[in-house]
Residue, then its C-alpha position, 0 to 999 in steps of 0.5 A: m583867384f586860385l587858377s593854374r598859372r597857365h589858365f591865370l595868364a590866359a584868362g580873358t584874351a578874347l578882349a585882346g583882338s580875337l574879334a574880326l575888325p570891321a571897316w574903319a570908321q573915319d574920324e572926320a572931326a579929327s582928321g578932316s582939319g588936316e591937323l592929323p593924319p587919317l585914322s587908318e594911319r594913326l592906329p596900329e595894324n592890329p589895334l586892340v578891339l574892345t567889346p563895349r560892356d553894354k553897347p557901343g558909343k560915339q566920340g564926344g562929351i566930357w567926363n567930370h571928375a575930381l581930385v582931392g587936396g594936393g595929395s597923392l596923384s596915384m589916384l590917376f592910375r585908377y581913372q586914366s593911366y592904367e595901360p600896362t603891357v598886360r592888364f588884369t581882366p575886369d573880373w580879376s580872374g587873370v591877365t590879358p594882352n594890352v599894350a602888347e599884342s600877345y605874349e608867351v611864357n615858357e614852362t619854367s617861367t624864366v622866359y617871357t616873350f612879348t610882341l608889341r603892336k606894329g604901327m603903334k604910336w605915342s600921343d604925339g605920333h612917334p612910334y612906340t617900339t622895342a626901342d622904348v623898352q630897351f631905353w627904359y631897361e638900359d638907360i633907366f632901370r640898369s643905369t648907375d646914375l638913375t634910380t627906379t622904384g617898385q621894380t623888384f619883380w624884374f629880379a629873380g635869384n637876386k639877379p636882374a632879368e636880361l632883355e633881348v630885343v628881337d626886332e621892333q615889335v618882339f622882345k624877351v625878358k629872361f630870368a636866371e630863376p623862375n619868376g612865376f608872377f612877372a606878368q601879374q606884376l606888370a599888370w599891377a596898378n602903377q608897376d609897369q614902367i616900360t609903357r611910360a618911358p618915351k625914348h624920343y622925349l626923355s633922351q634929350f634929358h639923358i647925358k648918354y644922348n645929349p652931351d649938353a644935358n647938364e647945361l640944360a638942367k642948370e638952365r632949368g634950375f636943377e643941379g645936373w642932368v640926373a635931377l632934371f631927368q628924374r623930374e621929366c621921367g617921373l618914374q620915381e614918384d607918382n606925384v611927379f609923374f603926373q605933373n608933366s603935361k609935355r611927356p607923350t603917353l600911351n593913355a587914352w587921354k593926355f594932360t593938357i593942364a596937368p595937376g599942379e599947373d593950375t590950382q583949380r583944375a586939371v584937364a586931359e584930352r583924347n589921345p588922337y593916336y590911341w590904339k584901341v577901337d570898339t567892335e564897330g571900328t570907332q576909335l576909343p576913347y569915347f569921351d573927348g576929355i576929362n575935367y578934374q576939379m581940384v577940391a580941398d577936402p572930402e566935404v567939398l567933394l561930397l557937396k559937389t557929388l550931391q549936386g551932380e557935378v561928379d560923374m563917378m566916385d567912390q574914393y574919400i566920400c563913399t563911407p558908411a556915414n555918408k551912405p544915407v545922405l547919398y542914398d537920399a540924393q540919388e534922384s536930385g543928383n541923378f546918380h545911382f550906386y555901384t558895389l565895391k567888393e572889398t579886397a583890403a586887408n583891413v579898414m585901418v591898420f595901426q602902424l608904429n614906426l619900427n625904424h624910428t630915428d629916436p633910439v628909445k622909441n625905436a626900441l619900444y615900438n619894436t617890443r612885441d608885447f608893447r604892440v600886443g598891449l596896444s591892440h588889446a586896448i582898443d574897442r574894435q566893436a565900438m569902432i565898427d558900430a559907430v563908423f561902419v554901422g555895425q558892418g564887420v567883425p574885429a580882425q587884424p590885417s589878414i586874409v578873408e575867411g573862406d580863402p585857402l590862405y586864411v589863417e585864423r590866428l593871424a586874423k583873430q589874435y589880440t582882438e579882444y577889448d580888454p583894458e585890464k589885460a592891456n594894462a597888465i601887458l604894458d606894465g611888463v614893458v613900461p611900468d613907470k607912470d607920471s602924476e597924471g597916470y601916463r606911462l614913462d619910457s626908459s628915458g623918463r619921457r611920457v610915452t607919447i605916440i603921435f599918429e600922422i594921418d592923411q586928412v582926407r581919410t575921414t573914417f580914420l579920423d572917426m575911428f581915432q576919436l574912439a581909439i585915443p581915449n582907449f589908449k589913454d585908459v592904459g596910460i598911453d598919450a596917443q594923439i593924431r596929427t592930420m595933414d595934406r596928403s602931399l605932406w603925409e607922403t613926405r613925412v610918412r612914406n619918405g620919412r623916418e622921424f614920425d611915431a606912427t601912422a594908420h592906413q589901409f589897403g593891402a590885399n585879403s585874398g589869393v594872388a592879390a595878397m601874394l602880390d601885395p603882402r605889405y602888412f605881412v612882410p616889409f617889401n616896398s614903400n607901402s610897408l609904412y611901418a618899416q620903410g628902412w627894412a623894406l628898402h633893404f629888400t628892394a635896394p640893400d645897398n641904398d644908404a637909407a636901407i636898414e638891415p632887418p632883424a633875423d626873423v624879418k629877414a627870413q620873411q623877406d627871403l620867403y617872399k623872394q622864394l614865393l616870387a620865384t616859383g610859378d607852381q601854384a601849389k608851391q606858391q600857396e605853401i610858401m604864402l601860408k608860411i609867410l602868414n603864419h610867421a606874420a602872426d608870430q611877429f605881429l608887426v601891425f594891428g588893425v580893426s576889422l576886415p572891410p565890408d563891401g563898399y559902394g560908389v556913385v555914378k551918374n545915371d547917364m554914364v554907360n558901360t560902367m560895371p555895377v560890381m567891381p573889386n575895390s583895390f589899388g592893385w586892380p586900380t578901381p575902376g581902371p581894368s573896367a576900361p574907362e576908355q569905353f565909358f560914355k554918356s547917353 
């Protein structure tokens, strides 16, 4: 992960069109009917030529997939919607041009120049040009009426980047100070918005382009144009973004039935204007479409996978507990395993709400010794043995050992299971108890912590079966409240009244940890333990932002310094400071660094990777190019 910046940015560019393009293979099925122009008119002048991993395929067939519950549709970035301006290479060693034909970075990392593909089109045939980039920048990102999320990487030195449009294909992004991670940030999962805002479609909902936008909004049941635009645009919230089948896309497949438009399924069909071809000139994607079954819970998903109804899956069901039954069903289900190299900072992270609206709970949760006492109360080894079949060692959210950023104190402190020590520490914070032995807070209430959990995270539920008695043993009334992912998003990610939650992800090594240090510094909405502080980092003028204490604000300032530098040695130096300060602050606590995981894939699926990183930032399997998957 630690390459020089120039080598990191340059890695993998062979996939970006360096191969000579053969004569175009005509898509008679698509263009012969007269409904579409010939293939040569649908492709850009210089399409991205992708070398199939195993062998070239043919167009046709359906990718059978599934989405669980009514929850987070961000999973779709993993499957069909990873098309940023530049993307991570399959081995995560760098970034490579994608929507952009090419890009350059000046020596000080203050000017990024991107060249788009001439003749590239949205899924409805309308040209994709710098006009779309300019529309996003001026009319969404810099709008005083609209709000965007996850775009802090467009700032350097507390100033937003300037956009210079050179012509229809070339634009420059200029920063007041160095922004060494801008290209990598564009490549990160769902962060690049300049490839997802079609001006010709969205402008009809924008007051600048349509004076009647307010009237249009009211006709559709919205208070005004802003609410309607945010709904049609969807860039504020992933669930909203994917619930729109009308908005044109640059993706390989476009929804014809979006999630939420049907209770049983979602359907995506090939984008006839998709801008990639294989080495034989066949337009991608190979699959005609993707069918997503909407399943209620992981148990239903597991059953469907065992029956061979799902072509590829690792989320939710590929747990250590399920591995034996999946292993035994490989022949009958016609699938095999692939390996996931785990990149998460922990298998589960306990997160007290440090921005709680209840002042008594807020003060208690912000007491470091209270968190330390809770950490000593849990038997991590019992969780590892029971839930992960003994794979793993006790650890806090941290960097994997052997990485240059590894900090032993951050990884190992307070991981010892010691109820006696936990009780002694908690006696110094909440010494009073009721008749049943539960501790009482400063207002005389029983110390009750309700952990609100996304119900599809079955390993979390299994670990809590052990953690709750652990907490009770030290006088803490811990409970769990499970809920559908969509409610969890509302209650936890967008709420302030919950007591606590548990989640995972983040990153445990190298550049990935620098881009997603969610447990080491509250910097975005994934820092679930301190949403108000994170909002202060991204939008300090927002009414819901909460000014952090001085030590947390210092962490945020260090992270801004990290993002501002393009020098690798300086990046590592600053990140090590952040990690050491995170050990001092001890904002969250975890169970274990994750062992390698696995997924299942049908035997007739071709061009899939046998070993992949497991990450949302590298949205598994998105960077492995699902557009070149097909069935033999």
